[in-house]
N, C-alpha and C positions, 0 to 999 in steps of 0.2 A: 504493500499500499504505500502511495506517495505521501510525502510530508506536506500538508496544505500551507504550512508557514514558509516553506522555502520559495525564493524567487523562481519563477517559472519563465523560461525563455526558449523558444524554438531553436534548435541547434542550427539548422540551415533552411530558413523559411522557404517553402515552396508555394505558399498561398499568396494571392494578389496583394500588393501593397496599396492601401487606400489612396495615398497622396504621394506617388512615386516621384523620385528624381527622374527627369526626362533628359537624357543625354543629348547635348546639341550635336554630337557626332560620336562615332565609335570611339571608345576610350583607347588610347594608345599605351596606357599604363595599367599594369595589374601587379600589385606588390604582395599578394596573398593568395596562394593556391597550393594544393596538396597532390602528391602523386602516391603510387603504390609503395613507395619507400616509407611512408607512414600510414595514413588512413584515407588516401584517395583511391579512386578506381582505375586510373590511367597510369601506364608506365611513364616515367619522365620524358622520354623522346616522344611518345604519342601525345602527351600533354602539350609539349612545345608546338607540335604540329597544329593542334586546334587553336592554340593561343595566337600563333602567327596568322592563321586563316581568319581569326576574328579581328585582326588589324592591330594587335598589340605590338609595340616596338620595344618597351622597357618592362621586363618581367622578373619577379623574384619568386623562385620555387622555395616556399617556405614550409617544408615538411616539419613535423613535430620532432624535435630532438635528434635530427640527423641531417648532415650535409651530403649524404652519400649520393643522392640523386644529382645534385649540383656537380660533385666531383666526377661522377660517371659521364655526365653530358660533356663537360669540359675535356676529360681525358679521351673520349670517343669522338671529339670534334663533331658533336651532334647538334650544335646550336645552329638553327637555320639562318641563312643570310638575312639581314635586316632586323634581327632580334638581338637586343642587348639583355643578356642574362646576368643578374647579380645574385650572389649567395644570400639566401634568406633562411630564416629559422622561426619556428613558433615554440615557445616554451610555456606549458601550462603550469604556472607558478602557484604554489599552495599558500593560502592565507589562513593560518591557524586561528581558530576561534572567531571567525567572521562568517557566521551563518547568513548575514544580510547580503552577502555577495554571492552571485550565481555559482553554486557548487563549491563555494569557498575557494574560488580560483580567480586569478587575473592572468590573462594570456599576454605574454610579452613577445612581440615580434623583434627580430634582429635582421638588420641589413648590412651587407658589406664586410662581414667577418672574413678573416684570413682562413680559408678552408684547410690550410696546412698547419694551423696553430694547434700544437699538441695539447697544451693545458686545456684548451676549449673542447677538443675532441674527447679528453678524459671526462670533463663535466658531462658532455652529451652521452657518453657511454654509460655513465652512472645512471642518468635519467632513463636510458633505454632499458637497463637492467630492472629498474624499479617498474617500468611499464610491463615487462615480461612477467614479473612476480604478480602484478595486479591482474594481468590477463589470465594467468593460470589459476589464481584464486577465484576469479569470476567463473571460469569454466567449471571448477569444482563446486561452487556455490549453485550454479544452474543445474548441475547434475543432481545434487542434493534436493533441489526443488522439483525434480522430475522433468527437467527441461534439458536433456543432454544434447550437446552440440559437438561432441568429440568427433564424430564423423565428418562434420562440416569444417572443422578447423584442422584435421589431421593432414590435409593435403597442402597446408600452407608451407611454402618453401622460402623461409626467411633467413637472412644472414644476420650477423651480429650487429650490423650497422643499419638494420631496418627497425623502425619504431612501431610496436604494436599499439593499437588503440581500440577503444570501445566501438567505433563504427564497424570494425572488423567483426567483432562479436555480434553487433546488431545484424549485420548482413547474414551471419551464420544462423541467427534466430529466425530470420525471415526464410532462409533456405530450408530450415528444419520445420517450418510451419508454425512456429510458436509466436510470430509477430507478423503484422500485415505490412509494415514498413520499418525502415530504420528509425524514424521518428517514434513510431509505436513502441518499438523495442525499448528505446530510451525512456519514454513516458511511463510504461508499465513495469519494466523489468530491471534496467541497469542504470537508470538515472538516479541521482541522490534521493534517498528516502525510499527507493524501490527495493524489492526483495532480494535482488542479486547485486545490489550496489556494494562495491569495495572502495573505501576512501583512497584517494591518491596520496602518494608520499613522493616528496621531491623538493626541488629548489623553492625558495620563497621569491617574491618579486624583486627584492633588492639584490639578492644573489644572482638571479637571472640577468638583470640589467648590468651588474658588475662583470659578469662572465662575457657578455656580449661586447661591452666596451673594451675589456682587456684584450679581446681578439680583434680589435680594430673596427668594430661595428657600431651602428647606431640602433638604439632601442625605441620601440613605438608600442603603445598599448593598443591591443586589438579589440575591436567590436565592443567597447565598453560604453554602451549607450547611456549607462547610469552616470557618466561624467557630467551630464547636464544638471543632475540633481545632487551629485556627490563630487563636486570639484576638489573637495579636500582630499579624496583618495588619489586623484591625479596629481595634485600639488605635492603630496608626500612622495610620490614616485619621481617627480621632477627633481626634488631634493636629492634623490639617489642617482640621478643621471639620465632619466627619461628624457628623450629628445623629440618624440613624435606621438601623435594620437591618431588612430585610425578614424578618420572623419568620413571618408567616402567609401561606404560599405554597401554592397549591392542589395542588402535587405533593410537598409535604413530608409524611412520615408523622408520626404523633403524637409518637413519641419525639424526632424531630428538631425538631419545632416546640417541644416543651417545653425541649429543650436550647438552642435558639436564643434563646428567651425568657430563659433564664438568662443568656446572654451579653449580651443587650440590657440587662437589669437591672443587671449587674455594671458595664457601661460607661456607664450613664445614657442609653441611646439609646431613641428611640421605636420601638416594635415595629410597623412598617408592614406592609402586606400587600396581595396582589392575585392575580388569576388569571393574569396574564402571557398573556392571551388573544391568540392570533394567528388561529386559525380552521382550522388544518390537521388537527387531530386530533378535531374534533367541534364542536358548537354552543357558543355562549356559555353557554346554560343548563346544559350538561353540565359546563363548566368551573366555573361558579359554584356548582353543587351541592356541590362538594368544598371550597368556600372558607368560612373563618369568620374574619372580622376583628372583634374585639370593639368594640362601639359607642363605648367610651371613647377609642379611638384617634383618632376624628374630633374629639372635643373637645380632645384634647391637640394634635393637628395644627393646628387653628384657632388655638389659643393661641400657637403658635410662629411663625405666619405673620402677615403684616401685614394680612390681610383678616379679616373675621368674617362669620358668617351665622347662620341658624337653628340652635340647638344641638341640635335634635331629629334623630336619625338614623333 
């Protein structure tokens, strides 16, 4: 049974947005999307193909707790012409004792880290190990509840640098016939307060920001729509080195986007943005159609990172 007191938020909204942002043109920037290296449905190279087809020129592959997809794409010379790929990361940071925050987490995006930075990779490896432990405990809990998904997860061929996540469990629950959709699986079974929920263990927000900065990256707070009513939370993170706020998010309506932009301006944060594409609620083209990240975001981001490239987006 879910906890009625917990903040409720759709993970990756597929329902129509009442007052949507209407892009003046296809967005050429997407700084938040996921591949099969964490909890997305497309392989990194396949994801780049659909990103380019949609008209994106500046892209951050921001898998959870792993840069493996980025490294593979660079090593394999698999970045299509006309696409600028930057290293990205998303860290689900644990905020202990804060039940007022969604799942007691704040998600920290990182851009431009040195993909060869060994201390940062050690931090990510620890995060991935904790993810695997949580994954295994959840499978065990589901089995105890009479909802076995052992057969559905047995085929997973994952390396040590792949990050396991609950969307993978949710897809297994759908495949086993125990849920109608990924969203349904989270709402009834594996979300916080649900029968098979296992609390996350890992870095806190300040630690995540520090690790990103130490690796040469810039940290941004992801999809925190509560910034409008809880700017104190964002202000505390700015004191820890936060430099961006995800303002342009494909499931934010127009008033939310405008209010988030105001918070970013007030706190001197770069207004980042992205689709947060995973692939469970439609194609990348459908997610991208609702996204608008102003081109000037790319120029400012380049200026804040240690690398530079063609300024045309």
